[in-house]
N, C-alpha and C positions, 0 to 999 in steps of 0.2 A: 535854523541858527547857523552862522560861521563861528567855527571855535575860537575860544580865546587865543590861541597862537596866530590866529590869523592877522594879515598884516593889511591894511587899506593903503593904496599907495596912488598920490596923486600925481596926472601925468599933465605935466605945464605945456602950453598953449607953443605951440612950435616944434613938439615932439617929431623926431623924425619917424618917418614910414619906410619899413623895410619889406622889400619883398626881390624877387628871381627874376631873372629877364624869362621870356615866353619860350618854346620850343615847339616844333613841328616833327611828328613823325614821319616815315617814307611814306609814300604816295597819297599824302594830303589829309591821310585819317588822323584825327586829333590825337596829343597826345595823351596815352595814359599812363598812373602811376602804379604803384603798387598793388593797390587794390582796386583802384576804378580810375577814371581819368581825372589828369590831376586838376589840384584845387589850388595851388599856389607854390610857395614856395618847397622845396624839397628837401628831405634828410639833409645833413652837410653842407648846405648852402647857406646858414650862417644868418636866415631867417628867424625871425622873434615874433612876438606877438603884437600888434599894432593895434591901437584905442584912440578915438576921438581925443583932442585936447580937450580939457577940461573936466576928461571923466576920472571919477572913484572908481577903483576895480579891486576887487577882496583878491587877494593873492594866497594863496594859502600852502604854507611849507610844507613840508613830507615830514610825516611823524617822526620823532627821534628813533625811533624804535617799533618796526610794523611785528603784529604776532603772524603767525605760519596758519593759514586754512587748513581745513581736515582734507589730506589726498583719500577721496575716496574710491578711486583705482590707476592704475596706469598700465596703458596697453601700447607694445608695441605694433606697427602698423605699417602700410607700405605708403609709396607717395601719394601724399594729398594735393586735391584741390578743391576740394568739398566738404562743408561740413556743418552740420542742420540737426536739430533737437525739434522733436514734437512729443508730448507726452511721457513715454517711458524708453523711447527710442531714439538713439543716437545714430544718425548715418553718414558715412565719410565714402569719399570718393576719389578715385585715381584715375588717370587717364595715361595716354600715349601708348608702349607696349604690354605693360601691365594696368590695362584700364579693367577696372573693377567697380564695384559699388558692395558695400558692406552693412550691415546692421546690430550694433551693438545694444546690449539693454544697459536704461542710462544709470541703474541702481549699481549694477556689480561688472559693469564691461563686456561680460560675455558676449561673445557672438550670436548673433539670431541667425544669419544667415548671409550668403555673400552671393555675386553675380560677376562673372568672366566666361564670355564668352557664351554659346548656345544660341538661343533665343532671342537674349536679351542682350547687347554689347554696348555697353555704354562707351564711348570714346571722349566728347570732350564732357563730363561729368558736373553738372550741375545742378544741385539737388533745391528741391521745396517739399516741403513736408506738412503732412495737414491730413484730416478727414482718414484717418487710417493708411494714408496712403506715403510712402515716397516716391517723388519725382525724378526724375533723371532725362537727360538730353544722349542720344546716341545713333544706333542704325538699329533698324527691325530686321527682321530674319531676311527681308527680302533686298536688305543692301541701302535702303530709303532713310534719310537723315528724321528723324523722330523725338517725339517727346515720350518716354515711355511712363506707366505708372506701375507699380507694384505692390504689393500688402505689407505694410509694415511690419506686421506680426511672424509672418510664410517667407515674405521676397516672392510670393507667387505673382505672376504676370496676370497683369487686370486690364490693361488696354492698352495700345499704342497709336500713335497719330501721327502720321506726315507733319513735319514743322518748318521743313527747307533748311535754313540756314539759322542757326540761333546764337545768342548773342555777338548782334553786329557792331561792325569799329572796334573791337576790342574790350568796349565796357566791361568795367570788372567789379561793376555793383549787380545784386540780383536782376538777374533778366527771366526767371522763372519764378512764379509766384502762386501760390493756393492761397485763395481766400473767398469767403461765399460761397464756397462748394463749387468754386470754377477754378480751373488754371488758366493765366495770365503768363503770355511768352511775348517777351521781346527780339523779334529776329527780322534778320533783313533777308529779303526774296533775291533769287540769280540776277545779278544784272554784269554789264561790262564796266562800270564804272563806278566808286564806292559813292561817290556825290550824287551820281543817278539815278542808283538803287534804290527801289522802295523800300522802305524799312516801315514798319506795322507792330500794330499790337496786336496778336492772333487771341482770341477767348474758347477754351474748349469748355463744356460738361466736364465737371472732375468726376463723375460716377462712372460715364460711359467713353469718356474721349473725345465724343461728335464737335465740331465747331458750331462755335455758339455765331461769332461775329470776326472780323479782321477791320481794322481801322488801321488806314493812312497815317503816317507820322511827316513832320517835318524831313528835311534830312539830314543822316548822318545820328541816329540815335543813338543815346549811350546810357540812359537811366530812367529807371521806370519804380517809381512803390504803388500800392493801393489800400486805401481805406477808406470806409464809411461807404462803400459800395461803389468805390470811385477809383478809375484807373490814371497816375498821373503820370507823364513819358517828358523828357526831357530832350533836345537834339542839340547838336553842335551848330546847325545853319537854320535860320529862320524862313519860312515856306517864300518869301521875297526878297529878303536881303541879309547879307552875310552878320549874321546875329544868331545866338542862343534863343530856342522858344522851349517855354513850358505847355503842354496841354493836357487837358481834363475830358477824361472819356465817362463815359456812363457804362457801370462795370457790368450792367444787365444788356444794353442793344450796342455799345460803342459808340455810339453819338456823342461828336463833342459838345462839351460843354461851354468851353472858353479856351482861350489861347493868350498868353501873355509871351511877351518879347522882354528877355533878360539880359539882353546887350553882348554877351558872350557866350561859348558853347557852354553848355550843363554837364558838370561832370558828375554828382550826385544829387539825390533827392532823399527826403525824409520828411513822414508829415505826422502833426502833433496838433492839439486843442485846434484844430482847425485852420494850420497853417502849414503850407508847403515849404518848406526850409530847403533851399539850395546852396550849392556852391559854385562858382565857374571854373572853366580851364585855363582864364587868363592870358590867350593866346595874342587877340587881338589889338586890345590895349591896354599896357601894361599899368594905366594909370587909373582902372577900374575896381569896385570892391568885389571882393571874394566870396560872400555871403550874401543871402537875402533871403527872404521870407512873403512868402504870394499870399494871400486870401482864397483858400482851398474854396470857397463858395464861387468866388468870381474873376479871381486869376490877379486882383488889383495889390500892385505892387509895396507892403506895408514898410519894409525896411529893407536897408543896402549897407551892409560893413566892410571894411577893409580890418581884416581878421587875421592876414597872412595865415592860413590855413596849411599846413605841411603834408598831412596826411588826403590825401583824393577817395576821402570815404566819410561821413558824417552819420550819428545816429540819435534819435530824438525817442524821447517820452515821456508822459505827464507835463507836457509845456514848456520841455525843456530841448536844448540841441546841444549836440557836443560836438566835436571837432580835435582833431589833434596840434598841436604845433613845435615847435624846436625844444625839446627841455621838456615837454610835458602835455597836458591837456586843456580845455575849458569849454566853457558853459554858457550857454546865452537863451535869453529869453526868447523864445518863440513868435511872441506877439510883439514883442518892441525890436526885439534884435539887442537890448542891453547886455552887455557881457557882464556876469555875474560872478563868476571867479577862472581861477587860471590854476592849475595843480602844476609843482615843478617837477614832481615823477622821477625825482633825485636827479634831473640833467637829463634826462633819457629821451631818446624821441621812440613815440610809439610805430609798432608795426603792423597790430590790427587795433578793432574798437568792437564793441559790444554794450549794448545796456538790457538790464533785466531787473526786476524788484527794483530793489532800492540802492542797487550800484553798476557803477560803471567798470566795467571789466577792460584793461589796456596791454594789448600786449609789445612787449620791450626784446634784446638781445636778451636771453639768457633769463628771464621773469615774465609772470605774471601779477598784474596789481590791481588791486582792486579802489576803487573812490567812491564816497557818498556823492550821491547823483546830485543831491541837493546842499550840500557843502562844497565838496571838492574834496573833503579831507580822506588822508588815506587810511584804510582800512586792514588791508594786508598785502603781503608780498609770496610769491614762491618761485622758487627757482626752477629753470626749465633747462631741458637740455638742448639747449639750440639757438635757434630765432624762431620765436612765435609767430605764426601764418596766418591762424585762423582760432576764430573764440565764436562760440555761442553759448549764451546765457540762457539760463531756464529758473526763476524764480534766487535761491542763494546760490545756485551751482552755476558751475562755468565748465565749459570741456574747450579745452585745448590743446592743437597742433602746434610741436615744435620740430624744427629742420635742423638735426646735429650737423647737418653739411657732408654727412656721409647716407648709405643706404638706409633706407625706411626711415621712419618719422616714429616719433613719441605720442601721444593720444591721454590727455590728463581729464580726469575728472575732479573737481576742487568745491570744497562746498565754504563757503566765509563762515 
């Protein structure tokens, strides 16, 4: 139910549609945003939420005074590029000269183990957690680019597997995923040119790291999601034309189940309720929709909407898809694409987004906020020391990293 304070707005026929100009990054690799490849307007470009003429949209105003969540713990850490939570373990990682991986107790924030140097040297740390393991990318003792699995409880090395080059085309969405006792990685094999290089999904046995299969993708892969035994991958180019393409691969064998042309580069994917939701990079034709839903069973396009998404990342759960816009966030029905609500979030533009339990967690400059996933009603707000860069929700708790602009980051554990 929408709160009594919510406002229903009738959008008149002929209402203007806002969007930004497309942009292209160096070398022909399609542009990325702060968190993943761009899906639409960028913060500060003056974009807004665009809806179809004649639509009725529930606009949820910010609560007059938000309660504060419980600060479970707070800890100073090094630079952060990855954050993951699984069970009772929170994993963080940094890259560059201080490359490291660290695990903390989710209940207390006390350190369990850390890795920096030695036989496991994480460089481009991209975490996935599950099955009692923490996975990261880096180089093994022989200097080979690898995916490494360590025990979530102790940090002891379990296995390492060669993985060539991870995270092709600078896609900032999840490219290393643990699911169904397997590890799935979106990687780019070495090549002379980004467009002609082979981008693939690599599947490893989660217990041993042994290769299960490898499946080639359309050029310039940028996004991946896994659900119900199927791996979904999105690319900037189609296999035979200049258009985006989404493919579905059998998680056990790597066999292609279907492929779908979506008309423009794929920036992000999320799966819920039998629907693969995605957003476009919108570089080829600025007159095309920015979000879409595909039937997970056959790839059929269910809906396409121009929602002027501002953040290059989407989140999905319980049949809902969430995305950020200038000044707030929105929710759409995954099956129909119907815009359910928009939250003004105090007029701020989000920097990070995650969903867990009944809440959508959003990171802003100097604050973490929680909203009801069903209604968009603001639940609570917590002041952060700097720009909130990463969020990882688990039940009624969210873990957030904030960059104060100086040395080190702050990691918060917040319970609503």
